[in-house]
PDB file with SEQRES, HELIX, SHEET and CRYST1 records, atoms N, CA, C and O in Angstrom:
SEQRES   1 A   55  THR GLN ILE ALA VAL GLU GLN HIS MET GLY CYS ALA MET          
SEQRES   2 A   55  GLY VAL CYS ARG ALA CYS VAL ILE VAL THR ALA GLN GLY          
SEQRES   3 A   55  ASN ALA ARG VAL CYS ARG GLU GLY PRO VAL PHE GLY LEU          
SEQRES   4 A   55  GLY ASP VAL ALA PHE ASP GLN GLY GLU PRO ALA THR VAL          
SEQRES   5 A   55  GLY LEU VAL                                                  
HELIX    1 AA1 PHE A   44  GLN A   46  5                                   3    
SHEET    1 AA1 2 GLN A   2  ALA A   4  0                                        
SHEET    2 AA1 2 VAL A  36  GLY A  38 -1                                        
SHEET    1 AA2 2 VAL A  20  THR A  23  0                                        
SHEET    2 AA2 2 GLY A  26  ARG A  29 -1                                        
CRYST1    1.000    1.000    1.000  90.00  90.00  90.00 P 1           1          
ATOM      1  N   THR A   1     -34.588  -4.076 -10.789  1.00  0.00           N  
ATOM      2  CA  THR A   1     -34.239  -5.451 -11.007  1.00  0.00           C  
ATOM      3  C   THR A   1     -32.743  -5.599 -11.037  1.00  0.00           C  
ATOM      4  O   THR A   1     -32.036  -4.756 -11.589  1.00  0.00           O  
ATOM      5  N   GLN A   2     -32.255  -6.676 -10.441  1.00  0.00           N  
ATOM      6  CA  GLN A   2     -30.837  -6.897 -10.360  1.00  0.00           C  
ATOM      7  C   GLN A   2     -30.472  -8.239 -10.990  1.00  0.00           C  
ATOM      8  O   GLN A   2     -31.319  -9.116 -11.162  1.00  0.00           O  
ATOM      9  N   ILE A   3     -29.201  -8.376 -11.327  1.00  0.00           N  
ATOM     10  CA  ILE A   3     -28.713  -9.638 -11.882  1.00  0.00           C  
ATOM     11  C   ILE A   3     -27.409 -10.028 -11.203  1.00  0.00           C  
ATOM     12  O   ILE A   3     -26.563  -9.169 -10.955  1.00  0.00           O  
ATOM     13  N   ALA A   4     -27.237 -11.275 -10.907  1.00  0.00           N  
ATOM     14  CA  ALA A   4     -25.974 -11.782 -10.322  1.00  0.00           C  
ATOM     15  C   ALA A   4     -25.167 -12.317 -11.462  1.00  0.00           C  
ATOM     16  O   ALA A   4     -25.627 -13.191 -12.197  1.00  0.00           O  
ATOM     17  N   VAL A   5     -23.943 -11.799 -11.629  1.00  0.00           N  
ATOM     18  CA  VAL A   5     -23.061 -12.160 -12.741  1.00  0.00           C  
ATOM     19  C   VAL A   5     -22.060 -13.172 -12.270  1.00  0.00           C  
ATOM     20  O   VAL A   5     -21.533 -13.067 -11.162  1.00  0.00           O  
ATOM     21  N   GLU A   6     -21.790 -14.154 -13.100  1.00  0.00           N  
ATOM     22  CA  GLU A   6     -20.779 -15.190 -12.781  1.00  0.00           C  
ATOM     23  C   GLU A   6     -19.656 -15.089 -13.798  1.00  0.00           C  
ATOM     24  O   GLU A   6     -19.898 -15.145 -15.004  1.00  0.00           O  
ATOM     25  N   GLN A   7     -18.440 -14.943 -13.320  1.00  0.00           N  
ATOM     26  CA  GLN A   7     -17.249 -14.866 -14.197  1.00  0.00           C  
ATOM     27  C   GLN A   7     -16.106 -15.678 -13.574  1.00  0.00           C  
ATOM     28  O   GLN A   7     -16.081 -15.909 -12.365  1.00  0.00           O  
ATOM     29  N   HIS A   8     -15.179 -16.098 -14.407  1.00  0.00           N  
ATOM     30  CA  HIS A   8     -13.963 -16.766 -13.854  1.00  0.00           C  
ATOM     31  C   HIS A   8     -13.181 -15.665 -13.134  1.00  0.00           C  
ATOM     32  O   HIS A   8     -13.002 -14.567 -13.661  1.00  0.00           O  
ATOM     33  N   MET A   9     -12.720 -15.979 -11.921  1.00  0.00           N  
ATOM     34  CA  MET A   9     -11.939 -15.027 -11.113  1.00  0.00           C  
ATOM     35  C   MET A   9     -10.554 -15.581 -10.874  1.00  0.00           C  
ATOM     36  O   MET A   9     -10.400 -16.617 -10.227  1.00  0.00           O  
ATOM     37  N   GLY A  10      -9.562 -14.913 -11.379  1.00  0.00           N  
ATOM     38  CA  GLY A  10      -8.196 -15.361 -11.231  1.00  0.00           C  
ATOM     39  C   GLY A  10      -7.629 -15.166  -9.843  1.00  0.00           C  
ATOM     40  O   GLY A  10      -6.966 -16.045  -9.292  1.00  0.00           O  
ATOM     41  N   CYS A  11      -7.912 -13.951  -9.269  1.00  0.00           N  
ATOM     42  CA  CYS A  11      -7.262 -13.640  -7.993  1.00  0.00           C  
ATOM     43  C   CYS A  11      -8.279 -13.322  -6.887  1.00  0.00           C  
ATOM     44  O   CYS A  11      -7.945 -13.374  -5.703  1.00  0.00           O  
ATOM     45  N   ALA A  12      -9.529 -12.990  -7.279  1.00  0.00           N  
ATOM     46  CA  ALA A  12     -10.631 -12.641  -6.349  1.00  0.00           C  
ATOM     47  C   ALA A  12     -10.306 -11.363  -5.560  1.00  0.00           C  
ATOM     48  O   ALA A  12     -10.923 -11.120  -4.523  1.00  0.00           O  
ATOM     49  N   MET A  13      -9.367 -10.551  -6.019  1.00  0.00           N  
ATOM     50  CA  MET A  13      -9.016  -9.295  -5.381  1.00  0.00           C  
ATOM     51  C   MET A  13      -9.102  -8.088  -6.336  1.00  0.00           C  
ATOM     52  O   MET A  13      -8.918  -6.947  -5.913  1.00  0.00           O  
ATOM     53  N   GLY A  14      -9.382  -8.348  -7.624  1.00  0.00           N  
ATOM     54  CA  GLY A  14      -9.492  -7.250  -8.567  1.00  0.00           C  
ATOM     55  C   GLY A  14      -8.197  -6.892  -9.261  1.00  0.00           C  
ATOM     56  O   GLY A  14      -8.206  -6.013 -10.123  1.00  0.00           O  
ATOM     57  N   VAL A  15      -7.087  -7.522  -8.934  1.00  0.00           N  
ATOM     58  CA  VAL A  15      -5.811  -7.185  -9.448  1.00  0.00           C  
ATOM     59  C   VAL A  15      -5.626  -7.710 -10.871  1.00  0.00           C  
ATOM     60  O   VAL A  15      -5.130  -6.976 -11.725  1.00  0.00           O  
ATOM     61  N   CYS A  16      -6.002  -8.932 -11.146  1.00  0.00           N  
ATOM     62  CA  CYS A  16      -5.720  -9.540 -12.438  1.00  0.00           C  
ATOM     63  C   CYS A  16      -6.669  -9.101 -13.535  1.00  0.00           C  
ATOM     64  O   CYS A  16      -6.339  -9.237 -14.713  1.00  0.00           O  
ATOM     65  N   ARG A  17      -7.848  -8.575 -13.185  1.00  0.00           N  
ATOM     66  CA  ARG A  17      -8.873  -8.076 -14.123  1.00  0.00           C  
ATOM     67  C   ARG A  17      -9.407  -9.184 -14.999  1.00  0.00           C  
ATOM     68  O   ARG A  17      -9.893  -8.899 -16.094  1.00  0.00           O  
ATOM     69  N   ALA A  18      -9.344 -10.418 -14.580  1.00  0.00           N  
ATOM     70  CA  ALA A  18      -9.890 -11.527 -15.372  1.00  0.00           C  
ATOM     71  C   ALA A  18     -11.399 -11.560 -15.338  1.00  0.00           C  
ATOM     72  O   ALA A  18     -12.001 -12.203 -16.198  1.00  0.00           O  
ATOM     73  N   CYS A  19     -12.034 -10.911 -14.406  1.00  0.00           N  
ATOM     74  CA  CYS A  19     -13.462 -10.984 -14.220  1.00  0.00           C  
ATOM     75  C   CYS A  19     -14.214  -9.728 -14.658  1.00  0.00           C  
ATOM     76  O   CYS A  19     -15.344  -9.496 -14.228  1.00  0.00           O  
ATOM     77  N   VAL A  20     -13.595  -8.929 -15.504  1.00  0.00           N  
ATOM     78  CA  VAL A  20     -14.167  -7.641 -15.930  1.00  0.00           C  
ATOM     79  C   VAL A  20     -15.339  -7.864 -16.877  1.00  0.00           C  
ATOM     80  O   VAL A  20     -15.286  -8.716 -17.763  1.00  0.00           O  
ATOM     81  N   ILE A  21     -16.392  -7.089 -16.676  1.00  0.00           N  
ATOM     82  CA  ILE A  21     -17.546  -7.055 -17.603  1.00  0.00           C  
ATOM     83  C   ILE A  21     -17.768  -5.591 -17.985  1.00  0.00           C  
ATOM     84  O   ILE A  21     -17.262  -4.680 -17.329  1.00  0.00           O  
ATOM     85  N   VAL A  22     -18.525  -5.387 -19.047  1.00  0.00           N  
ATOM     86  CA  VAL A  22     -18.855  -4.030 -19.542  1.00  0.00           C  
ATOM     87  C   VAL A  22     -20.152  -3.596 -18.876  1.00  0.00           C  
ATOM     88  O   VAL A  22     -21.128  -4.346 -18.887  1.00  0.00           O  
ATOM     89  N   THR A  23     -20.182  -2.414 -18.305  1.00  0.00           N  
ATOM     90  CA  THR A  23     -21.382  -1.839 -17.713  1.00  0.00           C  
ATOM     91  C   THR A  23     -21.626  -0.482 -18.333  1.00  0.00           C  
ATOM     92  O   THR A  23     -20.796   0.030 -19.084  1.00  0.00           O  
ATOM     93  N   ALA A  24     -22.773   0.101 -18.014  1.00  0.00           N  
ATOM     94  CA  ALA A  24     -23.097   1.444 -18.549  1.00  0.00           C  
ATOM     95  C   ALA A  24     -22.110   2.489 -18.077  1.00  0.00           C  
ATOM     96  O   ALA A  24     -21.950   3.522 -18.728  1.00  0.00           O  
ATOM     97  N   GLN A  25     -21.435   2.243 -16.943  1.00  0.00           N  
ATOM     98  CA  GLN A  25     -20.514   3.208 -16.402  1.00  0.00           C  
ATOM     99  C   GLN A  25     -19.064   2.897 -16.802  1.00  0.00           C  
ATOM    100  O   GLN A  25     -18.140   3.591 -16.377  1.00  0.00           O  
ATOM    101  N   GLY A  26     -18.871   1.857 -17.617  1.00  0.00           N  
ATOM    102  CA  GLY A  26     -17.532   1.436 -18.039  1.00  0.00           C  
ATOM    103  C   GLY A  26     -17.298  -0.003 -17.573  1.00  0.00           C  
ATOM    104  O   GLY A  26     -18.228  -0.728 -17.220  1.00  0.00           O  
ATOM    105  N   ASN A  27     -16.038  -0.378 -17.588  1.00  0.00           N  
ATOM    106  CA  ASN A  27     -15.717  -1.740 -17.132  1.00  0.00           C  
ATOM    107  C   ASN A  27     -15.848  -1.876 -15.613  1.00  0.00           C  
ATOM    108  O   ASN A  27     -15.537  -0.941 -14.875  1.00  0.00           O  
ATOM    109  N   ALA A  28     -16.302  -3.028 -15.153  1.00  0.00           N  
ATOM    110  CA  ALA A  28     -16.439  -3.308 -13.723  1.00  0.00           C  
ATOM    111  C   ALA A  28     -15.882  -4.687 -13.430  1.00  0.00           C  
ATOM    112  O   ALA A  28     -16.008  -5.603 -14.242  1.00  0.00           O  
ATOM    113  N   ARG A  29     -15.271  -4.829 -12.276  1.00  0.00           N  
ATOM    114  CA  ARG A  29     -14.749  -6.133 -11.827  1.00  0.00           C  
ATOM    115  C   ARG A  29     -15.834  -6.868 -11.033  1.00  0.00           C  
ATOM    116  O   ARG A  29     -16.349  -6.360 -10.037  1.00  0.00           O  
ATOM    117  N   VAL A  30     -16.158  -8.049 -11.490  1.00  0.00           N  
ATOM    118  CA  VAL A  30     -17.203  -8.819 -10.823  1.00  0.00           C  
ATOM    119  C   VAL A  30     -16.807  -9.124  -9.391  1.00  0.00           C  
ATOM    120  O   VAL A  30     -17.664  -9.116  -8.508  1.00  0.00           O  
ATOM    121  N   CYS A  31     -15.523  -9.395  -9.130  1.00  0.00           N  
ATOM    122  CA  CYS A  31     -15.121  -9.761  -7.765  1.00  0.00           C  
ATOM    123  C   CYS A  31     -15.079  -8.589  -6.830  1.00  0.00           C  
ATOM    124  O   CYS A  31     -15.073  -8.794  -5.616  1.00  0.00           O  
ATOM    125  N   ARG A  32     -15.048  -7.377  -7.317  1.00  0.00           N  
ATOM    126  CA  ARG A  32     -14.965  -6.168  -6.434  1.00  0.00           C  
ATOM    127  C   ARG A  32     -16.243  -5.352  -6.481  1.00  0.00           C  
ATOM    128  O   ARG A  32     -16.839  -5.086  -5.437  1.00  0.00           O  
ATOM    129  N   GLU A  33     -16.672  -4.954  -7.649  1.00  0.00           N  
ATOM    130  CA  GLU A  33     -17.880  -4.117  -7.770  1.00  0.00           C  
ATOM    131  C   GLU A  33     -19.171  -4.967  -7.827  1.00  0.00           C  
ATOM    132  O   GLU A  33     -20.273  -4.440  -7.677  1.00  0.00           O  
ATOM    133  N   GLY A  34     -19.021  -6.233  -8.037  1.00  0.00           N  
ATOM    134  CA  GLY A  34     -20.176  -7.120  -8.157  1.00  0.00           C  
ATOM    135  C   GLY A  34     -20.204  -8.108  -7.018  1.00  0.00           C  
ATOM    136  O   GLY A  34     -19.683  -7.813  -5.942  1.00  0.00           O  
ATOM    137  N   PRO A  35     -20.775  -9.231  -7.209  1.00  0.00           N  
ATOM    138  CA  PRO A  35     -21.301  -9.797  -8.438  1.00  0.00           C  
ATOM    139  C   PRO A  35     -22.725  -9.372  -8.807  1.00  0.00           C  
ATOM    140  O   PRO A  35     -23.229  -9.770  -9.857  1.00  0.00           O  
ATOM    141  N   VAL A  36     -23.369  -8.583  -7.977  1.00  0.00           N  
ATOM    142  CA  VAL A  36     -24.748  -8.171  -8.255  1.00  0.00           C  
ATOM    143  C   VAL A  36     -24.716  -6.765  -8.866  1.00  0.00           C  
ATOM    144  O   VAL A  36     -24.133  -5.833  -8.312  1.00  0.00           O  
ATOM    145  N   PHE A  37     -25.373  -6.652 -10.040  1.00  0.00           N  
ATOM    146  CA  PHE A  37     -25.427  -5.392 -10.764  1.00  0.00           C  
ATOM    147  C   PHE A  37     -26.902  -5.120 -11.108  1.00  0.00           C  
ATOM    148  O   PHE A  37     -27.714  -6.045 -11.144  1.00  0.00           O  
ATOM    149  N   GLY A  38     -27.229  -3.887 -11.353  1.00  0.00           N  
ATOM    150  CA  GLY A  38     -28.548  -3.552 -11.864  1.00  0.00           C  
ATOM    151  C   GLY A  38     -28.695  -4.130 -13.297  1.00  0.00           C  
ATOM    152  O   GLY A  38     -27.761  -4.052 -14.096  1.00  0.00           O  
ATOM    153  N   LEU A  39     -29.825  -4.685 -13.599  1.00  0.00           N  
ATOM    154  CA  LEU A  39     -30.031  -5.318 -14.901  1.00  0.00           C  
ATOM    155  C   LEU A  39     -29.761  -4.316 -16.045  1.00  0.00           C  
ATOM    156  O   LEU A  39     -29.172  -4.680 -17.063  1.00  0.00           O  
ATOM    157  N   GLY A  40     -30.176  -3.109 -15.878  1.00  0.00           N  
ATOM    158  CA  GLY A  40     -29.961  -2.093 -16.908  1.00  0.00           C  
ATOM    159  C   GLY A  40     -28.537  -1.589 -16.986  1.00  0.00           C  
ATOM    160  O   GLY A  40     -28.172  -0.930 -17.960  1.00  0.00           O  
ATOM    161  N   ASP A  41     -27.713  -1.883 -15.977  1.00  0.00           N  
ATOM    162  CA  ASP A  41     -26.308  -1.436 -15.949  1.00  0.00           C  
ATOM    163  C   ASP A  41     -25.387  -2.363 -16.772  1.00  0.00           C  
ATOM    164  O   ASP A  41     -24.372  -1.907 -17.300  1.00  0.00           O  
ATOM    165  N   VAL A  42     -25.726  -3.623 -16.880  1.00  0.00           N  
ATOM    166  CA  VAL A  42     -24.861  -4.531 -17.626  1.00  0.00           C  
ATOM    167  C   VAL A  42     -25.067  -4.328 -19.111  1.00  0.00           C  
ATOM    168  O   VAL A  42     -26.190  -4.416 -19.606  1.00  0.00           O  
ATOM    169  N   ALA A  43     -23.977  -4.054 -19.827  1.00  0.00           N  
ATOM    170  CA  ALA A  43     -24.058  -3.741 -21.268  1.00  0.00           C  
ATOM    171  C   ALA A  43     -23.891  -5.004 -22.070  1.00  0.00           C  
ATOM    172  O   ALA A  43     -22.825  -5.229 -22.643  1.00  0.00           O  
ATOM    173  N   PHE A  44     -24.898  -5.826 -22.130  1.00  0.00           N  
ATOM    174  CA  PHE A  44     -24.825  -7.097 -22.841  1.00  0.00           C  
ATOM    175  C   PHE A  44     -24.470  -6.925 -24.318  1.00  0.00           C  
ATOM    176  O   PHE A  44     -23.770  -7.760 -24.891  1.00  0.00           O  
ATOM    177  N   ASP A  45     -24.941  -5.867 -24.920  1.00  0.00           N  
ATOM    178  CA  ASP A  45     -24.757  -5.636 -26.351  1.00  0.00           C  
ATOM    179  C   ASP A  45     -23.367  -5.063 -26.697  1.00  0.00           C  
ATOM    180  O   ASP A  45     -23.060  -4.869 -27.873  1.00  0.00           O  
ATOM    181  N   GLN A  46     -22.545  -4.796 -25.700  1.00  0.00           N  
ATOM    182  CA  GLN A  46     -21.227  -4.221 -25.959  1.00  0.00           C  
ATOM    183  C   GLN A  46     -20.146  -5.250 -26.128  1.00  0.00           C  
ATOM    184  O   GLN A  46     -19.014  -4.887 -26.449  1.00  0.00           O  
ATOM    185  N   GLY A  47     -20.439  -6.535 -25.926  1.00  0.00           N  
ATOM    186  CA  GLY A  47     -19.478  -7.608 -26.112  1.00  0.00           C  
ATOM    187  C   GLY A  47     -18.511  -7.675 -24.954  1.00  0.00           C  
ATOM    188  O   GLY A  47     -18.809  -7.216 -23.851  1.00  0.00           O  
ATOM    189  N   GLU A  48     -17.336  -8.258 -25.216  1.00  0.00           N  
ATOM    190  CA  GLU A  48     -16.314  -8.460 -24.208  1.00  0.00           C  
ATOM    191  C   GLU A  48     -15.546  -7.164 -23.972  1.00  0.00           C  
ATOM    192  O   GLU A  48     -15.319  -6.396 -24.908  1.00  0.00           O  
ATOM    193  N   PRO A  49     -15.152  -6.920 -22.743  1.00  0.00           N  
ATOM    194  CA  PRO A  49     -14.360  -5.716 -22.445  1.00  0.00           C  
ATOM    195  C   PRO A  49     -12.930  -5.887 -22.885  1.00  0.00           C  
ATOM    196  O   PRO A  49     -12.444  -7.006 -23.054  1.00  0.00           O  
ATOM    197  N   ALA A  50     -12.259  -4.770 -23.068  1.00  0.00           N  
ATOM    198  CA  ALA A  50     -10.818  -4.813 -23.336  1.00  0.00           C  
ATOM    199  C   ALA A  50     -10.116  -5.316 -22.058  1.00  0.00           C  
ATOM    200  O   ALA A  50     -10.408  -4.830 -20.965  1.00  0.00           O  
ATOM    201  N   THR A  51      -9.238  -6.238 -22.185  1.00  0.00           N  
ATOM    202  CA  THR A  51      -8.568  -6.774 -21.023  1.00  0.00           C  
ATOM    203  C   THR A  51      -7.082  -6.436 -21.005  1.00  0.00           C  
ATOM    204  O   THR A  51      -6.237  -7.284 -20.716  1.00  0.00           O  
ATOM    205  N   VAL A  52      -6.785  -5.183 -21.317  1.00  0.00           N  
ATOM    206  CA  VAL A  52      -5.397  -4.700 -21.282  1.00  0.00           C  
ATOM    207  C   VAL A  52      -4.930  -4.778 -19.836  1.00  0.00           C  
ATOM    208  O   VAL A  52      -5.622  -4.292 -18.941  1.00  0.00           O  
ATOM    209  N   GLY A  53      -3.799  -5.366 -19.595  1.00  0.00           N  
ATOM    210  CA  GLY A  53      -3.276  -5.510 -18.255  1.00  0.00           C  
ATOM    211  C   GLY A  53      -3.594  -6.834 -17.646  1.00  0.00           C  
ATOM    212  O   GLY A  53      -3.207  -7.108 -16.510  1.00  0.00           O  
ATOM    213  N   LEU A  54      -4.311  -7.688 -18.395  1.00  0.00           N  
ATOM    214  CA  LEU A  54      -4.635  -9.030 -17.885  1.00  0.00           C  
ATOM    215  C   LEU A  54      -3.350  -9.833 -17.767  1.00  0.00           C  
ATOM    216  O   LEU A  54      -2.553  -9.920 -18.701  1.00  0.00           O  
ATOM    217  N   VAL A  55      -3.175 -10.420 -16.578  1.00  0.00           N  
ATOM    218  CA  VAL A  55      -1.971 -11.213 -16.328  1.00  0.00           C  
ATOM    219  C   VAL A  55      -2.283 -12.686 -16.318  1.00  0.00           C  
ATOM    220  O   VAL A  55      -1.385 -13.506 -16.121  1.00  0.00           O  
TER     221      VAL A  55                                                      
END                                                                             
């Protein structure tokens, strides 16, 4: 089962990291690694990712 994730995208190139979500493998950029993820890969219970480097 897969899920399509929707996030605000600042640059749509992965540089600004505004669209980062938490996954089982770590943080992922919706605009680059997504927007479709495996349902079990999205870590809904982990909250918001750290956005260090967000411009």
